[in-house]
N, C-alpha and C positions, 0 to 999 in steps of 0.2 A: 504494500500500500504506500502510495506517494503522498506526502503532506505538502500543502501549499498555504501560504499566509498572505492576507491582504489587509490593507489599511484604508480607512475612510475618514473623511472630515467634512463637516458642514457648519455653516454659521448663517443665522438669519436675524434681521433687525426685529426688535420688539416694537409693537405698535398698539395703540388703543383700538378698540372695536373688533379685535380678533380674539379667538379663544386660544389658550395655550394647551398644546398637546405634545407630550414627550413620551416616547416609547409606546405610542398608541393609547396613552392614558390622559384623559382631560385633567388639567391641573387648575384649581381655582387661582386666578391671578387677575390683576387689573389690566393686563395687556397680553397679547398673543404674538405669535411669530408671523411675520409677513412672508409670503411665498406663493409660488404658482399653485402648489398643492396646499395641504394644510400646514406646511412649514415645519413638520416634525423633524428637527435636526438630528435627533438620535437615530431614528429609523433611516434617514437619508445617509448618515455616516455608515450605518450597518450595510445598507444596500451597496454603497461604493466599496466597502471592505470585501463583501462577498464576490461582487463582480470582478474586483481587482485580483482576488486570490485565484480566480478561475480564468483570468485573461479574457473576460467577457465584456470589456468596455467599462462604462461608468453610467451613473444615474442619468446624466444629461443626454446620453445617447439612447438609453432605453426608454426614458420618459422625458422627452424634450419639452421645455417650457413654451415652445412655440406651438405645441399640440393642444388644442382646446379640450381634448378628452381628459386631460390631466388637471384642468383648472379646478381648484378646490378639492382635488382628489384626497381620499383617505390614504395616508401613507402606509397603513397596514396592508392595504390591498396591493400597493406597489411593492412592498416587502415580500408579500406572498408570491407575486409574479416573478420577482428576482430569484427567490428561493426555488421556484419551479424551474426557472432557466438554469440555475446551478445544478439541480438534480438531473435535468435533461441532458446536460453536458457531461454527465458521468461522475459528478462529485457528490460527496456526503459531507454535510456540515458537522464539524467537530465541536467547536465552541466559539462564543463571542465574548469579548471583553471590551468594555466601553467606558468613556468618561463624558459627563455633561459639564460644561463650563458655564456657570451662572452665578451672579451675585445674589439674586432673589428670583423666585421663592426658594425656600428650603425644600429639598426634594427627598430626603431620606425616607419619609413615611410612604412615598410612592414607589420605591424600588421594588417591593414584592409584586405589585400590580404590573409594573413595567416589564419585569423579568418574565412573568406569566404571559403577558401579551406578546412579547417578542418570541418566546419559546413556542407558543401556539402557532404564530404566523410562520415560523421556520420549521415546524414539526420536529422539534428537538426537546429534550428535557430542560426544565427551568434551571436545573443545576448546571447546565452548560451555557447559561447566559449570566454575565456579571455586569452590573451597572454601578457606577460610582459618580460622585459629583465633586466638583472643585470650584472654589471661587478664584477670581483673578486678582484678589487683594487690591481692588480699585484701579487696576491698570487696563488700558485699552478700551474698546467699545463694550466688551463683555463686562469688564470691571466697573465701567461707569453706568451699567444697567441699560445700555442701549441695545444689546444683543444677547443671544444665547448661542453657544457653539457646542459641538459634540465631535468626538472622535471614537472610532471603533477599530478593533482588530478582529479578523475572522480566520479561523483555522478550518481548512477543508481537506478532505482526503479523496484521492483518485485511486481507483482499483488498478489502473495500469501503471 
């Protein structure tokens, strides 16, 4: 069995009038993430990590922001589609490790729901999904509360 690793990163601006969704979980907050889809930076980073691990391009190629079909799309559906593409290419998802970068809101209480949501979308065990959060100590757009970012690493296995 051959192992491959991919990394993904995404960042979106926070804006009033949008709902905040991270890891497929709605989070009560006074602002949400702007984006062509629902702006779920965590799931977008995971999609890029999975696609990168398998050499299958990136989220912008698979779900271009110029395609009206993805306007306001539920990123869990996009993740499910990317996972199917990974499996169809002959890979098995091993695990996901991820970081969310946000000053606010505090996210620790939402980690179990995020892990369950991601695991269900990927058809893997929740124990194979890890979610962490970090602040930026007041630095850059994330640190000033203007944006939220996420990064993810995916391990996949190929039978060949």
